[in-house]
C-alpha positions in Angstrom: 16.1 -6.3 0.6 12.8 -8.0 -0.6 13.3 -10.8 1.8 14.1 -8.5 4.7 11.1 -6.4 4.0 8.8 -9.4 3.9 10.1 -10.5 7.3 9.6 -7.0 8.8 6.1 -6.7 7.5 4.8 -9.9 8.8 2.5 -9.7 11.8 4.9 -10.5 14.7 6.5 -13.5 13.1 8.3 -14.2 16.4 5.4 -16.5 17.2 5.7 -18.8 14.3 3.1 -21.4 13.7 3.5 -24.8 15.1 4.9 -26.8 12.2 5.8 -29.9 14.1 4.3 -33.3 13.8 3.1 -35.4 16.7 6.6 -36.8 17.1 8.1 -33.4 17.4 10.0 -33.5 14.0 9.9 -30.5 11.7 8.0 -30.9 8.4 10.4 -31.5 5.6 10.6 -31.5 1.8 12.8 -34.4 1.0 15.5 -34.2 3.6 15.3 -30.4 4.1 12.8 -28.5 6.3 9.9 -26.9 4.4 10.2 -23.1 4.5 7.6 -20.8 6.0 8.9 -18.0 3.8 10.8 -18.3 0.6 12.0 -15.3 -1.6 13.9 -15.5 -4.8 15.7 -13.1 -7.1 16.8 -15.0 -10.3 19.3 -12.4 -11.5 20.1 -9.8 -8.8 22.6 -7.9 -11.0 19.8 -7.2 -13.5 17.5 -5.9 -10.8 20.2 -3.7 -9.4 21.0 -2.5 -12.9 17.4 -1.6 -13.6 17.3 0.4 -10.4 20.6 2.2 -11.0 19.6 3.0 -14.6 16.1 4.0 -13.6 14.5 7.5 -13.6 14.2 7.1 -9.8 17.9 7.2 -9.4 18.4 10.2 -11.7 15.6 12.1 -10.0 17.2 11.4 -6.6 20.6 12.6 -7.8 19.0 15.8 -9.1 16.9 16.4 -6.0 17.4 18.7 -3.0 17.2 15.5 -0.9 20.5 14.3 -2.4 22.2 17.6 -1.7 20.9 17.4 1.9 22.2 13.9 2.3 25.6 14.9 1.0 25.8 17.7 3.5 25.4 15.3 6.4 28.6 14.6 8.5 28.2 10.9 8.0 28.1 11.1 4.2 31.9 11.1 3.5 32.4 8.1 5.7 29.6 6.2 4.0 30.9 7.2 0.5 34.4 6.1 1.3 33.2 2.8 2.8 31.0 2.1 -0.3 33.9 2.8 -2.7 36.2 0.6 -0.7 33.7 -2.2 -0.6 33.3 -2.0 -4.4 36.9 -1.3 -5.4 37.7 -4.9 -6.3 34.7 -4.7 -8.7 36.0 -1.4 -10.1 33.2 0.5 -8.4 30.6 -1.4 -10.4 27.7 -2.6 -8.2 26.2 -4.7 -11.0 29.6 -6.5 -11.3 29.6 -7.3 -7.6 26.1 -8.7 -7.6 26.9 -10.7 -10.6 30.0 -12.1 -8.9 28.2 -13.0 -5.6 24.7 -14.0 -6.9 24.7 -13.9 -10.7 22.9 -17.3 -10.9 20.3 -16.4 -8.2 19.6 -15.5 -4.6 17.2 -17.4 -2.3 16.0 -16.4 1.1 14.4 -19.1 3.4 12.8 -19.0 6.8 12.2 -22.4 8.3 10.7 -23.5 11.6 12.8 -25.2 14.3 11.5 -28.2 16.2 10.4 -26.0 19.1 7.2 -24.0 18.3 7.8 -20.3 17.9 11.4 -20.6 16.8 12.9 -20.4 13.3 16.1 -20.3 11.2 16.9 -17.7 8.6 19.0 -18.5 5.5 20.3 -16.6 2.5 21.8 -18.6 -0.4 23.7 -17.0 -3.2 25.0 -18.6 -6.4 27.6 -16.4 -8.0 29.7 -16.1 -11.2 33.0 -15.2 -9.5 33.5 -16.3 -5.9 37.0 -14.8 -5.7 35.8 -11.3 -6.7 32.9 -11.5 -4.4 35.2 -12.5 -1.5 37.6 -9.7 -2.3 34.7 -7.2 -1.9 33.5 -8.8 1.3 36.9 -9.0 3.0 37.1 -5.4 4.3 33.5 -5.7 5.7 34.3 -9.0 7.4 37.5 -7.5 8.6 35.6 -4.8 10.4 33.7 -7.6 12.1 36.9 -9.2 13.3 37.3 -11.8 10.6 41.0 -12.1 9.5 41.8 -12.5 5.8 43.5 -15.9 6.4 40.2 -17.2 7.7 38.6 -16.7 4.3 41.7 -17.4 2.1 40.5 -20.6 0.6 37.7 -21.4 -1.9 35.7 -23.0 1.0 35.4 -21.6 4.5 33.1 -21.1 7.4 33.2 -18.2 9.9 30.8 -17.1 12.7 29.6 -13.6 13.7 27.7 -14.0 16.9 24.5 -15.8 16.0 25.2 -15.7 12.2 27.3 -18.2 10.3 28.8 -17.4 6.9 29.9 -20.2 4.5 31.6 -20.2 1.1 31.9 -23.2 -1.3 33.6 -22.0 -4.5 31.1 -19.7 -6.2 28.3 -20.3 -3.6 27.8 -18.3 -0.4 25.4 -18.9 2.4 24.5 -16.8 5.5 22.2 -18.0 8.2 21.5 -18.8 11.8 21.9 -22.6 11.6 25.4 -23.8 10.5 24.4 -27.5 10.0 21.4 -26.5 7.9 23.6 -24.2 5.8 26.0 -27.0 4.9 23.0 -29.1 3.8 21.8 -26.3 1.7 25.2 -25.9 0.0 25.3 -29.6 -0.8 22.0 -29.2 -2.7 21.8 -27.5 -6.1 20.1 -24.1 -6.0 17.8 -25.1 -8.8 16.5 -28.0 -6.7 16.1 -25.8 -3.7 14.1 -23.3 -5.7 11.8 -26.0 -7.0 11.3 -27.5 -3.5 10.9 -24.2 -1.7 8.2 -22.4 -3.8 5.0 -24.1 -5.0 4.6 -24.4 -8.8 1.3 -22.4 -8.8 3.0 -19.5 -7.0 6.0 -19.6 -9.3 3.9 -19.7 -12.4 1.8 -16.8 -11.2 5.0 -14.8 -10.6 6.3 -15.8 -14.0 3.1 -14.6 -15.7 3.7 -11.2 -14.1 7.3 -10.9 -15.4 8.6 -10.8 -11.8 12.3 -10.0 -11.3 11.9 -11.0 -7.7 9.2 -12.8 -5.9 8.3 -14.4 -2.6 6.1 -17.0 -1.1 4.7 -17.1 2.5 3.0 -20.1 4.1 -0.7 -19.4 4.8 -0.4 -20.7 8.4 2.2 -18.1 9.1 -0.2 -15.3 8.1 -2.6 -16.6 10.7 0.0 -17.5 13.4 -1.5 -15.1 15.9 -5.0 -15.9 15.0 -7.2 -14.4 12.3 -10.7 -13.1 12.8 -13.4 -14.8 10.8 -14.8 -11.4 9.7 -13.5 -7.8 9.6 -13.9 -5.9 12.9 -15.8 -2.8 11.6 -18.1 -1.8 8.8 -15.6 0.3 6.8 -13.0 -2.5 6.7 -15.8 -4.9 5.7 -17.1 -2.8 2.8 -13.6 -1.8 1.5 -11.6 -5.0 2.1 -14.0 -7.8 3.0 -13.1 -9.9 -0.1 -9.3 -9.6 0.6 -9.9 -10.5 4.3 -11.7 -13.7 3.3 -9.0 -14.7 0.9 -6.2 -14.2 3.5 -8.3 -16.1 6.1 -8.4 -19.2 3.9 -5.4 -19.0 1.5 -2.8 -21.8 1.6 -0.2 -19.2 0.7 0.5 -15.6 -0.1 2.8 -14.6 -3.0 4.5 -11.4 -3.9 6.3 -10.1 -7.0 8.5 -7.1 -7.9 9.4 -5.7 -11.2 11.4 -2.5 -12.0 11.5 -0.7 -15.3 12.9 2.7 -16.2 10.4 4.9 -14.5 8.2 2.4 -12.8 8.3 0.1 -9.8 5.5 -2.5 -9.9 4.7 -4.9 -7.0 1.9 -7.3 -6.5 0.5 -9.5 -3.7 -1.5 -12.5 -4.7 -3.2 -15.5 -3.1 -5.3 -18.4 -4.2 -9.0 -17.6 -3.8 -11.6 -20.2 -2.7 -13.6 -21.4 -5.7 -16.9 -20.3 -4.0 -15.8 -16.8 -2.9 -17.8 -15.1 -5.7 -20.9 -16.8 -4.2 -20.2 -16.4 -0.5 -19.0 -12.8 -1.0 -21.2 -11.8 -4.0 -21.5 -8.1 -3.1 -17.8 -7.7 -3.8 -17.8 -9.2 -7.2 -20.3 -7.4 -9.5 -19.9 -8.1 -13.2 -17.4 -5.6 -14.8 -18.9 -2.7 -16.6 -18.0 0.8 -17.9 -17.7 3.5 -15.2 -17.4 7.2 -16.1 -14.6 8.9 -14.1 -14.4 12.8 -14.2 -11.1 14.2 -15.2 -10.1 16.9 -12.7 -7.0 19.0 -13.3 -6.3 19.6 -9.6 -6.9 16.0 -8.6 -4.8 14.6 -5.7 -6.4 11.2 -5.5 -9.1 9.4 -7.6 -10.4 5.9 -7.6 -13.2 3.4 -7.7 -14.5 0.6 -5.4 -16.9 -1.8 -7.1 -19.2 -3.1 -4.4 -23.0 -3.8 -4.4 -23.8 -1.5 -1.5 -27.4 -2.6 -1.2 -26.6 -6.3 -1.2 -23.7 -5.8 1.2 -25.8 -3.7 3.6 -28.7 -6.2 3.6 -26.4 -9.1 4.3 -23.8 -7.3 6.3 -24.0 -9.8 9.2 -22.2 -12.3 6.9 -19.3 -9.9 6.3 -18.4 -8.3 9.6 -18.1 -9.2 13.3 -21.2 -9.3 15.5 -20.2 -6.2 17.4 -19.9 -4.2 14.1 -23.3 -5.5 13.0 -24.8 -4.3 16.2 -23.2 -0.8 15.8 -24.4 -0.6 12.2 -27.9 -1.6 13.2 -28.0 1.2 15.7 -27.2 3.5 12.8 -30.1 2.2 10.8 -32.5 4.3 12.7 -30.5 7.5 12.2 -30.2 6.8 8.4 -33.9 6.0 8.2 -34.6 9.3 9.8 -32.2 11.1 7.4 -33.5 9.4 4.2 -37.1 9.1 5.3 -37.2 5.4 4.3 -35.3 2.1 4.9 -31.7 2.7 3.9 -30.9 -0.8 2.7 -33.9 -1.9 0.7 -35.2 1.5 -0.3 -32.1 3.5 -0.9 -28.8 1.5 -1.3 -30.5 -1.2 -3.3 -31.2 1.3 -6.1 -27.6 2.4 -6.5 -25.1 1.1 -9.1 -22.3 -1.2 -7.8 -19.6 1.5 -7.8 -18.3 4.1 -5.5 -16.1 6.8 -7.0 -13.6 8.9 -4.9 -12.0 12.2 -5.8 -9.7 14.4 -3.7 -8.3 17.7 -5.1 -6.7 20.9 -4.1 -8.9 23.9 -3.1 -9.3 26.5 -5.8 -7.5 29.8 -5.1 -10.6 31.8 -4.3 -11.5 29.4 -1.5 -8.0 29.0 0.0 -7.2 32.7 0.2 -6.6 33.6 3.8 -7.0 30.1 5.3 -4.6 29.3 8.1 -4.2 25.7 6.8 -5.4 24.0 3.6 -6.9 20.5 3.5 -7.5 18.6 0.3 -11.2 18.7 -0.6 -12.9 15.4 -1.4 -16.0 14.0 -3.1 -17.6 10.6 -3.2 -19.9 9.6 -6.0 -22.7 7.1 -6.5 -25.0 6.5 -9.4 -28.7 5.6 -9.4 -29.9 2.6 -11.4 -31.9 3.4 -14.5 -35.1 1.8 -13.0 -34.6 3.6 -9.6 -37.8 5.2 -8.1 -38.4 8.7 -9.3 -38.4 10.0 -5.8 -35.1 8.4 -4.8 -33.3 11.7 -5.2 -35.7 13.3 -2.8 -34.4 10.9 -0.1 -30.9 12.2 -0.7 -32.1 15.8 -0.5 -33.8 15.1 2.8 -30.7 13.3 4.1 -28.4 16.2 3.1 -30.6 18.9 4.6 -31.1 16.9 7.8 -27.4 16.3 8.2 -26.6 20.0 7.9 -29.3 20.8 10.4 -27.9 18.3 12.9 -24.4 19.7 12.3 -25.7 23.2 13.2 -27.3 22.0 16.4 -24.3 19.8 17.4 -22.8 20.7 20.8 -25.8 22.6 22.1 -27.7 24.6 19.7 -27.4 27.7 17.5 -25.1 29.8 19.7 -22.1 29.0 17.4 -21.5 29.8 13.7 -23.9 27.9 11.5 -23.7 26.5 8.0 -26.0 28.4 5.6 -27.8 26.2 3.0 -28.5 27.1 -0.6 -30.0 25.4 -3.7 -28.8 26.1 -7.2 -30.0 24.8 -10.5 -27.4 24.3 -13.2 -27.4 22.7 -16.6 -26.2 19.3 -15.3 -28.6 19.1 -12.4 -29.2 20.5 -8.9 -26.6 21.7 -6.4 -27.3 21.7 -2.7 -24.7 23.5 -0.7 -23.8 24.9 2.7 -21.0 27.1 4.0 -20.0 29.3 6.9 -20.5 33.0 6.4 -17.2 34.7 5.5 -16.1 37.3 8.1 -15.8 40.9 7.0 -12.7 41.8 4.9 -9.6 41.9 7.1 -10.9 39.5 9.7 -9.1 36.2 9.9 -10.6 33.0 8.5 -10.8 29.8 10.6 -9.9 26.3 9.4 -13.7 25.6 9.2 -13.7 27.8 6.0 -11.9 24.9 4.3 -15.3 23.2 3.9 -18.6 23.9 2.1 -20.5 20.6 2.4 -22.4 20.1 -0.8 -24.3 17.6 -2.9 -24.8 17.4 -6.7 -27.8 15.4 -8.1 -27.1 15.2 -11.8 -29.6 14.6 -14.5 -27.8 11.5 -15.6 -28.4 9.8 -12.2 -25.1 10.6 -10.6 -25.0 11.7 -7.0 -21.9 13.4 -5.7 -21.3 14.5 -2.1 -18.4 16.7 -1.3 -16.7 19.0 1.2 -16.4 21.7 -1.5 -19.0 23.3 -3.7 -16.3 24.4 -6.1 -15.2 20.8 -6.6 -18.7 19.7 -7.4 -19.1 22.4 -9.9 -15.9 21.3 -11.5 -17.1 17.6 -11.5 -20.4 18.6 -13.1 -18.7 20.0 -16.2 -15.6 17.9 -16.4 -15.0 15.4 -19.3 -14.9 11.8 -18.3 -12.8 8.7 -19.1 -14.4 5.3 -19.1 -12.9 2.9 -16.6 -13.5 -0.8 -16.0 -12.7 -1.5 -12.4 -12.7 -5.1 -11.1 -12.5 -4.4 -7.4 -10.4 -1.4 -6.3 -8.5 1.2 -8.2 -6.8 4.2 -6.6 -4.3 6.7 -8.0 -2.4 9.3 -5.8 -1.0 12.2 -7.8 2.1 13.3 -5.9 2.6 16.8 -7.5 -0.8 18.0 -6.3 -0.2 16.5 -2.8 3.1 18.4 -2.7 1.4 21.6 -3.7 -0.8 21.4 -0.6 2.2 20.5 1.6 4.1 23.5 0.3 1.3 25.8 1.1 1.0 24.3 4.6 4.8 24.2 5.1 4.7 26.4 8.2 2.2 24.0 9.8 4.3 21.0 9.0 7.4 22.6 10.5 5.5 23.7 13.6 4.3 20.1 14.2 7.8 18.7 13.6 9.2 21.3 16.0 7.6 19.5 18.8 9.2 16.2 17.8 12.6 17.9 17.6 12.4 19.5 21.0 12.3 23.1 19.7 15.2 22.8 17.3 13.9 24.9 14.3 16.8 24.0 12.0 16.2 20.2 12.5 12.5 20.7 11.9 13.1 22.5 8.7 15.7 20.0 7.5 13.2 17.1 8.2 10.4 18.8 6.3 12.7 19.6 3.4 14.0 16.0 3.1 10.4 14.6 3.3 9.2 16.9 0.6 12.2 16.4 -1.6 11.7 12.6 -1.3 8.1 12.9 -2.3 9.0 15.1 -5.3 10.9 12.1 -6.8 7.5 10.4 -7.5 4.7 11.2 -9.9 2.0 8.7 -9.2 1.3 6.0 -6.7 -1.3 3.4 -7.8 -3.2 0.6 -6.0 -5.6 -1.8 -7.6 -7.1 -5.2 -6.9 -9.0 -7.9 -8.8 -9.9 -11.6 -8.9 -8.5 -13.3 -11.9 -7.8 -17.0 -12.8 -8.5 -18.2 -9.2 -6.1 -15.6 -7.7 -7.0 -12.5 -5.6 -4.3 -9.9 -6.4 -3.4 -6.4 -5.2 -1.1 -4.4 -7.4 1.1 -1.5 -6.3 2.7 0.8 -8.8 5.0 3.8 -8.3 6.0 6.1 -11.2 8.9 8.4 -11.1 8.5 12.1 -11.8 9.2 13.1 -15.4 
């Protein structure tokens, strides 16, 4: 599954890089072609066992999603087929995987002599070839392979473009029969050593990977790779990762499953000088206070020196994006009343905090649809000019005024502004006037654009006044972020989706051609699937010469 996922996620691998030499021969390691992709699972039965014993499986079995799947007309046929497949292994999936690949599984994608063409290979070293073959026999029989064709300890059969080979306890599946035979004549340990560079393997070992993969850097850039990100947002958020992928010799990936956690990671070697060439993306680590909000849907931190990045943005984005951002300089200078780069952004700390949360009950009452409310936070440096906060006040008030005059003047409903002093600082807010009781609310009443300038130097800008009031008094936890850190809380996301269920069903109804039952079933299955999870996390950092991005999924308790 890991190998297949990697192939599907690659950017149009059908145009593989030209790996031929001038003579037209494929690059080789020893007598075998060097892979473009290699993925390894050292003990598949342990990985499968972890998954089957995990909280994810138990939550799935308890969920409405499982009941829905069991009610599908295809379910009995799938269940009987699975039981038949595993019957020689007494219904034990772990025993089957031990039999067919107990000593390891290796996936390889290699280039052919002709540019743009490649071969796929799966190699399995098992503990019990006979048991594995007994499990495979019914499946092969459905494909037209008679049992007498696979009666010996060694055999070869073909299924259209795919060739299957067995040699005692070793199995091979692939698109090149001659290459498969050469692989089977080579010990799997030697193939592992030859296929995956030592630095990638050691990085995966340090992460306790149960499965990992390696991708040739040239393959990542097979269809070309821009020197810089194409827009300002991508540059600010992912400019460091873009540069690493542009220059990396390879990309590695690892996977580890524990009881209630699935942890994946992508990592690539980083240029030694990236901290100099992309200095805004690598500020020194420091303590960052993060508000603890009960109704949080998403919270996270990006550590970027906004002032340094803005001043030198021509180094980190394409020329067209630079031109577009320069055009915005005048607008921001008008809003802030001063140069945005050297006189505003330069006086902010190197962190941007993000929070999304559910609307409080008082604000969502009567709304036709609920959107998560969000906030972004910056912090002024201790030596920032005393009047810096005045620039943000000017910008906020000017932005609200522009919004009121958008689309031709004041003939439409306007945002009403208000200033409120609280113990923690000053609140600047705006909102649409609520209609008389009994009159319907519009979706615009989801928002009350607001800004908090706290006495401790924090500046929070939000779509909700209530959220800012909650942030102002919330306790904080101290976080050290090294690049990016994001947590998505699934229970709160589901809360919003449940309130907006009618909207979700109505949107799906269009996809289902007016079939209300199918639309309801789809929404039910989607929400049941999401209910299995508790938290989804993403983080990134530069460590020991590797740029890495970690992904974590935690099962619901």
